N, C-alpha and C positions, 0 to 999 in steps of 0.2 A: 892690719892697721897698727901702726906704731903708737906707743903711749903719747909721744909728743904731737903726733897728728891728731889724736883724740882730744888732748887738752887744748889744742888750738881752736877748737870749735865749740859753739854753744849747742843746746839741744836742737834748736831749729836747723842748724847747719848739719849736725849728725844725721837727723832724720831725712834731710834732703839727699844726702849721699846714699842712705839705705834705700829710699824710694826710687832713686835713679839706678840702683843696682851697682853702684861704684864700690860699695863695701857691704858685706853681709852683717846681719844682726849679731851673729856669733863673733865676728871679728871686732865689732864695737864692744861687745861684752868682754871679750878677752883683753882688750886694751884697758877697759875700766878696772878689771881685776888686777892687771899689772900695776896700775897706779895705786890701787888699794894696797897691794903687797908692799909697795915702796913707801907710801905715805900714811897708811892706816895706823900703824903702831905708834909712830911719833905724834900723831894728833889724837889718837884714842877716840876718833869721831863715831865709830860704829859700835853698837852693842850686840848686833845680830847680823850675820851674813847669810843671805838666802840664795846662794849660787844656783841651787837646783831650781828654785822658782824662776829665777831670771833666765836660766837656760830653757825652761819650759815655755816662757813667754817668747823667747827668741824663736823657738821652733814653731810656735803657734802663728807667728807672722801677722798679728793684727795690724791692719793699715791705720794711718792716721797722722795727725800733725807731729807726733813724737814717736813715730815708728822706729822701734829698735833702740830707743834711748834708755839707758839705765837710770834709775832714780832711787831715792831713799825716803823712808817714812820716819818721822819723829816718833819715838817710843813713848807717846803720851796720848792716851785716849783716842787713838786712831787705829782701828783694828784692821789687820791684814790676815786673811784666812790662812791658817797653817802656821802662823807665827804668834808667840806670846806677846802680850802687852804688859810690860813690867812697870811703866810709869816712873822709872828711875828709882824705884823703892825696894828695899829689902822685904817689905811686907808683901810684895808681888813677885819675889824672886822665883818662886816655884809656880807661877801662873801657867795654866795649861794653854796650849796653842788655841787661838781663836777659831771658832767655826763660822764667824760672821765676817763681813767686810764693810768698812765705812764707805759712804757714798763717794767721798773724795778719792779713795783708792780705786774704786770701780771705774770712776771717770778717767783716772790716769791710765788704767789698763785699757779702757775703751779707745784711747787715741794712740795705742801702741807702745806705751812706756812699760818697762820691765822693772819689777821691784827687786832691788839688789840687797836690801836689808833694812835695818832700823838704826836710828841715830840716838846718841846720848842726850839726856835731859836732866836737869836737877829734879830732885824728888817732887813729883806731882807738878812740875813746872814752876815751883816756887823758888826762884833764884835768878839773879842777873848774871851769874857765872855758873858754868856747868861743872860741878865738882861733887857728885853724889858718892856716898860710901859704896853703893852697889857696884858701880863700874869705874870709879876713879875720875880724875879731872880730864876734861877735853881741852886740848892745847891749841893755841892760836898758830896756824901754819906760818904766819909772818914772823913769829918769834915764840917758840914753844915754851918759853918761861912765862908767857902771859896768857891770860884767859881768852877764850874764843867767845865769851859772852854767854848769855842765856835768856830765855830758857831753851831756845833752839840752837844751842851751841854746837851740838854734834852735826846738825845739818849744815850750819854755816862753815864749820871747819872742813867738812867733807867737800863742799863746793869750792871753797877757797884753795884747797889742796889739789883740786882737779880730779877728784875721784868720780864725781858726777857733775853734770852741768847745772842741775837744779835739784832741790830737795824740799820736801814738805816741811812746813813750819807753822807754829801757832803763836798768837800774840795776845796776852791778857793784860800786859802792862808795859809792853815794849819788846816782847820776846821774839819778834821778827826783826825789828829795827836795831835793837841793841847788838845782837851777834853780827848782823850785817855791818854795822858801824865798826865793830872790833875787827872784822875779817875782810873789809874792803869789798863788800858785795852790794847789790841793789836789793833792798828789802821793802816790799810794799805790803802794808797792813790795809786790807780792803775795808770798805764801809761795813758797819754792823749789818749782818743779814745778807751780805753779798755772796759769800761762799757757803754752800750747804755743809752743815755739821752732822748730817744724817748718818745713822738713824736717830741721833740725839737731836733735841730741839735747839739748845743753846748751851754755851759754857760760861760759867761764872756770871750768870744773869745777863749775858750779852756783852760782858767786858772782853771776852776772849773770842778771837776770830782765827780763821785759818787761811793760808795761802802757801807760798813758796819763797825760798831765797834763791837768787839767780846771779849769774855772771853777765847777763845781758838784759836790756830792757825788753827786747822783742820776745824773749822766752817768758818773762813775767807777764807781759801783755797777752800773749797767745794762751798761756795757761789760765789767765783770768777769764778769757773767753770760754775755755773748757769748764773750769770749776765754778764760774760765777753764775751759771744758769740755775734758777730755782728748782727745787725738787718737790714732789707732791708732799703736802702736809707741813710745809715750813711755817714756823710761828710768825715770821715777818720776812720782809725782803727789801733790799735797796732798789731804787728805780734803775731800770736798764739803761745802758749807754745808747747814744744816738747812732753809733756805728761800732763795728768790732774794735776792741782795744788794740789789736795788732795794728790797725790803721793809724793809731795815734802816735806811734813811734816814728819820730822824724817829722811829724806834722808841725806846722807853724802855730804857736799858741796865740799869735797876735800880741798886741801891747797890753800887758796886764798890770794891775795894781797889787803889790805884794808888801805885806807887813813884816818887818824884821824885828825879832825878839831875841836878845842875847842873854837876858836874865832868866833864871828858872821860874816856873810858876810857883814853886815853893821858895819863899824868900830866905829860908834857912839854909838853902843849898848854895854853896859857892861854885862858880863856873870856872873851870880851868881856862887860862888865857888862850891856850892853843885852840880850844873848842870855840871860844868867842871869835877868834880871828878867822877860823874856817868859815863861820857863818857870815862874817862881814866880807870876806873874800868872795864867797859865793854870791852875796848880794851885789857886789861890784860886777861880777861876771854877768849876772842877769840884767843889771842896768845897762851893760854894754850892748845888750840885744834890744834895748829900747823900753824895758819895763820900768815902771815907776816904783821905787823902793821907799817905804816910809817907816822909820823906826817907831816902835810902839812899846808900851808898857802893859802888863797884864791888868785886867780889871781889878780894882781894889776889893771887890766883893767876892772874888774867886775863892772857893773852898779848896784847900790843899788836896790835890787829886788822891794822894795816899790815904786820906781819910775815908774815901769811898772804896778804893781798890783793896785796902787792907781788911776792911770789914767783910766785903763780899767774898774775896778769895779765901779768907780764913774759914768762914762758915762752910763754903763748898769743899774745901780741903778736909775739914773735920768730918764732914758727911761722907766723903770718899773713904776715909780711914775707918770710920765706924761701920760702914757697909761691908768693907773687907773683913774686919774683925768678926762681924756677925756671920759672914760666909764661912770663916775659918772656925767659928764656934769657940772663941776664946777671948780673953782680955788682952789689952795692949801690954807688950813687953818692953823693957828698957832698950833693947837693941833693935826694935822694929823700925824706928824712924831716925833720920838724921837729926842732929840737935836743933837746927833752926826750924825744921818741920815740926818737931815736937812742940816748940814754943808756939808756932802758928796754930797748930791743932788745938792746943790747950786754950788759946785765945778764942778760937772759933767756937769751941764748946761753951764758952761763957757768954757769948753774945746772945742777947734775947731777941725775940721776934720784932719788938718795936725798933730796936737799933738797926736791925737788918733792913726793915722796910724804910726807915729814915735814910739809910744809905742809898737805896734804890731811888727814892724821891730826889735825893741830892744829885744822883747821877743824871736824872732827866732834867733837873733844873740847871745843872751845869751845861748840858747840851744846848739848852735854850739861851743861856747867858753867852756862850762862845759864838753861837750862831748870830746873835745880835752884835757882838763885838766884831765879828768878821764882815758885817754888812758893809758893802762898798769895796771890799777886798776880794781878789780872786784866789789868793793863797797867802799862807803864812810861811816864813822861813825862820828856822831855829837851828842851833846845834842839835845833833842827834843825841849826844850824851853831854853831861856836864864835866865828865872826867875822861881821861885817856884809858885804854884797856889796862886793867890792873894785873899785877903779877898773880900767877897761880898761888893759891893759899891765902891770899888776902881776904877772900870772901868764902873760905872753906866753911861749910855749914856745921862742921863738927869741932873745929879747933876753938873757935870763940863764937858760938851761935848768935848771941845777942849782937855782937859787933858785926857779924856777917849780914844780919837783917838790916842794921842801921846803914851799913855800907852800900846796900842796894840803891839807896836814894840817889846817889850821884849818877849812877848809870841810867836810872829810869826817870830822872828829873824832868826831861822834856817829853817823854813818850807817854807816860801813864795818863795824862790829861785826855789824850785823844782816844784811849780806850773808854774813858768815861763818857765822852761826847759821842763816840761811835763814828767819827769822821775818818775818811781815808788819810793815811799818812805814810810817808816813805823815807827811808834812810838812803842817801846817795853819797858814795865816797867822794871826798873832796880834801885832798892834801894828806900830809904825813906828819907824824910827830918827829922830834929831833932824832929819835932812835929808830925811825922807819916804820912805826906802827900806823895803821890807817886812821884817818880822821874822817868825819862824815857830817853832813847836814841833813836836816829834816824838812821836807815840804808837806804842808797840810792844806787841804782844800775843803770846801763845803761838803756836807754829807751827800754821797752818791756820785761825786765827781772825781773818779780816778783818772779820767781822761786828761785833765789839766796837769795832774802830777806827771803822767807819762810824757807829755809834750815838754814841760819845763825841765824834767830830768834829762831829756835829750840835749838840752842846751847847756846843762852843767857838766855833762860828761864829754870827754874827748874820745869819740868812737863809742860803739855800743858794747863791745866785748871787753869786760874787765879782766885784768891779768890774774893768774893764779900766783900763789905765794912761792 
């Protein structure tokens, strides 16, 4: 299999060739490694290559929906047996290979996928651009002078460069949707509780969820069918779909009522005109299919989403750092953390229990507020980001840490709210900037309704397979 033949297919298409015997698993893997050799260095998407594991999976020949398809795991809180989990941090630089395996990884292996390695992330996932000191910046395949986004920047860059057709990603404030927006991919953040985070119960008190970034709707949908089943002992779960998600791709959504919002939930954030225009153009396209589009303004009582996300994420990040220091048996050193992370950890250590519980209460109250706000609407349509993909270095966590933290607000302006509410939300490529970088819009539906997102996304996209950079 040639590299260009490999990159012309999504995961579903590759698995079909393997199952039919038209190509071997080893040939698919060799093609992926050829693309990695060509594009891996320029993007810096991978922090760990596990060719031996991938070849062992190819030899094992596990059948399934993604038989023989190479994939990648984000190097953040998702264990792969035999590989270290470094969380983008120098504090974990010498972490031992894991003896355990996350539920998500086991499920991917169970449908025939092979783990080719791990992808770069900002330290502890705290960043909308992936530029940790440990492994360096991840570069956007569409223009390597620009960011691939974060925190699933390595996964998005790898998929957009054609190294793999899909890759694991997590989202605690936009970390699936932001890099998908930057890299021209489909990025679906599922409902809270949809995808198992086992053996853990939850991440960031339920703000963070897991899924994948993909080049096709059908891969995202089929993987949600695989990853979205509850596991024993889950703390909670989203209601199941009426039929498999794969069946929703290409299905007629009917005539829907969609609310359009082009201002950010945080009134202090300015929205780039190109991002506003992308949302308005997407609304016009959906209107051409017969949907009713109604411009809306955010509720006046809405609490700025960052006030919830910043408190919860800071407390949990501080706890992760303190647990690691206790494991190492020492105090924190000046060079343990990136500058922005050090600010976040210091903030998290100062937050008292009352303020943390208040943030949890606000999270749930916000979910109820937005559920009422959406009453009578089938979906909301917004820009994915309030800014275009920034240059590498603009959000460097060590160059000007305080500025980097402030700069995250523009990239996460539209995404963080729906981590707070727990609703499904997806970034869909729609247009380009004047210099050719991807633009995207966000679709949001009521809790538990990923199906409507998949149907509407099909109407926004021209064809199912998105191009590589």
